[in-house]
C-alpha positions in Angstrom: 8.5 5.5 14.1 5.0 7.5 13.3 2.5 5.3 11.6 0.9 7.7 9.6 -2.0 7.8 6.5 0.2 8.7 3.8 -0.7 11.9 2.1 -0.4 13.3 -1.8 3.4 14.2 -1.1 4.7 11.2 -0.1 4.6 8.9 -3.4 7.8 9.8 -4.2 9.1 7.8 -1.1 6.5 5.3 -1.2 7.5 4.4 -5.2 11.3 4.3 -3.5 10.1 2.3 -1.5 8.7 -0.3 -4.0 10.8 -0.3 -7.2 13.3 -2.6 -5.7 11.5 -5.0 -4.3 8.7 -4.8 -7.6 12.5 -5.6 -10.3 13.1 -8.5 -7.3 9.9 -9.7 -8.9 9.4 -11.4 -4.8 7.1 -10.0 -3.7 4.5 -9.2 -4.9 3.0 -10.2 -8.7 2.8 -6.9 -10.4 4.7 -7.4 -13.4 8.9 -7.0 -13.1 8.9 -3.7 -15.3 5.8 -1.7 -13.7 6.3 2.3 -14.2 6.2 4.4 -11.5 2.2 5.7 -12.3 0.6 2.4 -12.3 2.4 1.0 -9.2 2.0 3.9 -7.5 -2.3 3.1 -9.4 -1.9 -0.2 -8.0 -0.8 1.0 -4.3 -3.1 4.0 -4.4 -6.3 2.2 -5.4 -9.2 3.8 -4.1 -9.8 0.0 -1.9 -6.7 0.5 -0.6 -6.2 2.4 2.6 -2.8 3.7 2.2 0.5 4.4 5.5 3.7 4.8 5.7 6.3 4.9 8.6 8.1 7.5 9.1 12.1 7.2 10.9 13.4 11.3 11.8 10.8 13.6 9.3 11.9 9.8 6.3 9.2 7.1 4.7 10.9 4.0 6.0 7.9 1.6 4.7 4.9 1.5 3.5 1.3 -0.4 3.7 -2.0 -0.7 2.8 -5.3 -2.0 4.3 -7.9 -3.4 2.4 -11.1 -5.6 2.2 -9.6 -9.6 2.5 -13.4 -10.2 0.9 -15.9 -8.1 -1.2 -19.2 -7.5 -0.6 -20.2 -8.8 3.0 -17.3 -10.3 3.0 -15.5 -7.6 3.4 -16.5 -6.8 6.4 -17.0 -7.4 10.5 -20.7 -9.0 11.3 -22.5 -10.2 14.6 -25.2 -12.4 14.7 -27.2 -12.6 17.3 -27.6 -16.1 18.8 
């Protein structure tokens, strides 16, 4: 399995993974009727670093990383004592 940054051409595969999850309404707080464009806009927001999991050339998973907090809470800081 290869984990890599998502490319622009991965959107259809990402949507194919996201759509049944959104329709089930059990995981994400997005509305169940969110359309493809809105879902991908959320997933690919500027503050998200999107990855896909690829197995034998097929995308089988996706996730994104983002800061947990805004401002200084979103970065690792060290304190010298």
